[in-house]
C-alpha positions, -999 to +999 in steps of 0.1 A: +001-002+003+013+033-004+025+049+026+035+091+023+056+100+053+027+120+072+015+089+072+040+066+079+031+041+115+056+030+136+057-006+150+041+001+184+020+026+169+005-006+145+009-032+169-011-009+194-041-018+163-039-049+156-041-060+189-072-037+194-091-051+168-075-087+164-098-093+134-087-089+093-076-109+063-059-134+061-042-134+028-021-161+010-008-155-029+003-197-030+023-204-066+012-196-096-021-185-093-043-156-110-060-149-078-051-154-040-066-167-011-082-141+006-095-155+042-113-133+066-103-142+105-101-135+141-073-139+154-050-134+188-018-112+186+004-133+215+036-115+210+046-085+190+065-116+167+036-142+166+001-139+164-021-169+165-061-184+147-071-212+137-094-221+105-114-248+097-101-280+076-121-276+048-111-234+043-091-235+007-062-218+023-045-243+035-036-247-003-022-221-013+001-216+021+011-256+019+029-238-019+040-209+004+042-204+034+045-163+030+012-148+038-003-112+047-029-102+078-041-075+063-061-047+090-076-016+084-104+005+104-111+037+126-125+052+090-146+089+091-152+105+056-141+139+058-164+163+030-148+185+011-166+218+029-146+208+063-117+212+045-126+250+043-114+278+064-112+317+064-137+323+036-121+293+011-146+282-012-163+248+003-166+241-028-136+236-035-126+219-008-110+183-008-125+156+005-112+129+019-113+098+039-097+091+074-082+056+081-057+028+101-044+000+077-020-026+093+003-050+069+013-082+092+044-098+062+045-131+079+055-168+077+026-192+086+033-226+102+003-248+103-002-258+135-020-300+133-009-313+167-035-313+188-021-304+220-005-274+198-044-266+184-052-269+216-027-240+228-039-220+205-071-225+211-063-217+249-049-180+240-079-171+220-103-180+243-082-161+273-084-133+255-118-133+242-139-151+272-114-146+302-141-150+329-161-181+310-160-217+323-152-239+299-137-275+290-107-274+273-103-278+235-081-309+240-121-326+248-139-313+221-120-346+204-142-349+170-145-308+163-107-305+170-102-323+144-126-304+121-101-272+123-061-269+117-043-244+136-016-215+127+011-199+140+020-163+120+058-151+126+058-113+114+090-111+092+075-071+083+050-044+098+030-020+076+015+006+090-003+032+075-027+061+098-039+088+079-049+115+098-042+151+085-009+149+087-001+166+052-020+195+062-016+227+090-035+229+120-057+250+112-074+231+087-066+201+110-079+211+138-115+221+117-120+187+111-115+182+143-142+196+160-165+190+131-161+149+137-165+157+176-195+176+162-209+141+134-201+118+162-207+091+140-197+056+133-158+060+134-151+098+139-141+094+175-117+071+167-105+090+139-108+116+160-083+098+188-062+095+162-056+127+149-049+142+183-025+117+192-005+121+160-004+155+157-017+175+187-032+205+177-024+238+199-059+249+198-087+235+183-115+255+172-144+268+202-173+239+199-151+211+199-162+181+221-152+146+226-192+137+235 
């Protein structure tokens, strides 16, 4: 993906975003395929270099991974549309404003290792359940027998992190402050998250009167 210098995210930013979302598109190119295999999936960030997940045994991604273990976990979110008129301040013509979309995107380039050993699959499932249902009283995954045999685990070792946080880093403080004010006022889906990224990445010395977090 295209990452301008002002949108580039650090590894720490990227991993914080990944841990906050932990759902993405797993992309396996395989070998000599017209299109890659792309699977939407939940996962857990076990540590800064390891993702764990499981998928059904009939999933078409296994063949692609066996052909080529290099895969991408792609995540995007916290997006908000910024209308053209929002980009106009101090008498600028709203009709000449340039609309955009704020968003975060992280792509993790990984090496995939298939996990078929029942005990190791149970380790993957325990890690996922501990994250998703930490207080639930559940039987151990090893007790599921036939169901456990119907899945395969995946351990993804992260080799490269590409992160983009597109939140007005290419405009001046006055224009960013105007967008921040209007995001807070609109308070629609994604607006609060986008506003948080904007303020975190490029702190505003002063936002226009009326800005609030709702």
